[in-house]
C-alpha positions in Angstrom: 15.1 13.4 -8.1 13.3 11.2 -5.8 14.0 11.3 -2.1 12.6 8.1 -0.2 9.8 8.8 2.5 11.1 6.7 5.8 8.9 5.6 8.5 5.9 4.3 6.7 4.5 0.5 6.9 6.7 -2.0 4.9 4.4 -2.4 2.1 4.4 1.3 1.2 7.0 2.9 -1.2 6.9 6.5 -0.6 8.9 9.2 -2.0 8.8 12.8 -2.8 9.9 14.4 -6.3 12.2 16.8 -6.2 13.6 19.3 -9.2 13.2 17.5 -12.3 12.8 13.8 -12.4 14.8 12.2 -14.9 15.3 8.4 -16.3 17.8 7.5 -13.9 15.5 8.6 -10.9 13.2 6.2 -12.1 15.6 3.2 -13.1 17.9 3.8 -9.8 15.3 4.4 -7.4 11.8 4.0 -7.8 11.5 0.7 -9.9 14.0 -1.5 -8.2 12.5 -0.6 -4.9 9.0 -1.1 -6.3 10.0 -4.6 -7.4 11.7 -5.2 -4.0 8.3 -4.9 -2.4 6.4 -6.8 -5.3 8.6 -9.9 -4.5 7.3 -9.7 -1.0 3.4 -8.5 -1.3 1.0 -9.5 -3.9 -0.2 -5.6 -3.6 1.5 -2.4 -2.3 0.5 0.9 -1.8 2.7 4.1 -3.0 2.7 7.7 -1.7 3.9 10.2 -4.4 4.5 13.5 -3.2 5.3 16.6 -5.4 7.5 18.6 -3.5 7.9 22.4 -3.2 10.7 22.4 -5.8 9.5 19.6 -7.9 10.0 21.0 -11.5 8.4 18.3 -13.7 9.6 15.0 -15.9 12.0 15.1 -18.7 10.7 12.7 -21.7 12.3 9.7 -20.8 10.7 9.8 -17.2 7.4 10.4 -18.9 7.8 6.9 -20.8 9.3 5.4 -17.8 6.2 6.2 -15.6 3.9 5.1 -18.4 5.6 1.6 -18.7 5.9 1.4 -14.8 2.1 2.1 -14.5 1.0 -0.3 -17.3 3.5 -3.1 -15.6 1.9 -2.9 -11.7 
């Protein structure tokens, strides 16, 4: 799952990856938040932290990450 990192500048999307990252994590949190920021700013920054409990990605999350990266 993703946990939002608070206290960052408004144009920075900060997330901490915990446990196994799934397709649902991308579609429910990361992509909508990134899209909201892109609607306000021409460019954004992203802080991505692999937490101590991070276990990796499932196959659909890998695909989501690839598509997200290509789109943005």
